[in-house]
Residue, then its C-alpha position, 0 to 999 in steps of 0.5 A: x136325200x132327206x129321207x128318215x133313217x132306218x134302224x139296222x139291227x145287224x150291219x153285216x146282214x144289212x150290207x151283204x150282197x151287191x150294191x150299185x154305187x154313185x159317188x160325187x167327189x167335190x174338191x171344195x178348195x178348187x171348185x171341182x167335181x168328179x164322179x164314181x159309178x160302179x158296184x160294191x160287193x159285200x161277200x162272206x169272208x170268215x166271220x165278216x164281209x169282204x167289200x170290193x168296190x169297182x167302177x169308173x172314176x171321172x175327174x177333170x174330163x178323164x174316166x179311168x177304172x177305180x177299185x178298193x177293198x175293205x174288210x168288215x168284221x163284227x164289232x167285239x164290243x157292240x152286238x150288230x155293229x161292225x169294224x172296218x179295216x183297210x185291205x192291209x188290215x189297218x183299222x179304218x172306223x167303226x160302224x153302228x147303224x142300230x139308230x140308222x145313223x152313225x158318225x165316224x172319224x178317221x185321222x190320216x196324217x194331217x187330214x181328218x176324215x169324218x164319215x156320216x152313214x145313214x140307212x134309209x130302208x133295206x135297199x138304200x144307204x148313204x155315206x158322206x165323208x168330209x175330208x179336211x187338212x192342209x192340202x185337202x178340202x173334199x166332200x164325198x157323197x156316196x149313194x148305195x142302192x141294192x142291186x138285185x140283178x144277177 
């Protein structure tokens, strides 16, 4: 996807709703590829959004249900930006899409997660996470398309 990025003045307003999700997970060290397909719902919760992702993760020929929950809150410092927390309340990363693109780092033990977020239009965005560490060498690419189906 070589699309031009699309500036987002309010990350939470942009994300609200249901999105179809397609993710490719590449283990670069072992030359393995897996996929996740499903949906992500961003629903109102307090001042922010509850992010609930659910679907099927296929890895090494085995498909299994997968899900995760995150919380997106308004950034206290940057109007229109958000801060993302894990379900247990720990900080994950910031998200400022005012230019249409954002890079965030998240250190996790000995690993570094570097995420790139790009918005393309009101109905499409992408994340690319590069994970490097002593035991990890991963590339996770996720495409989101707004799901208008009820």
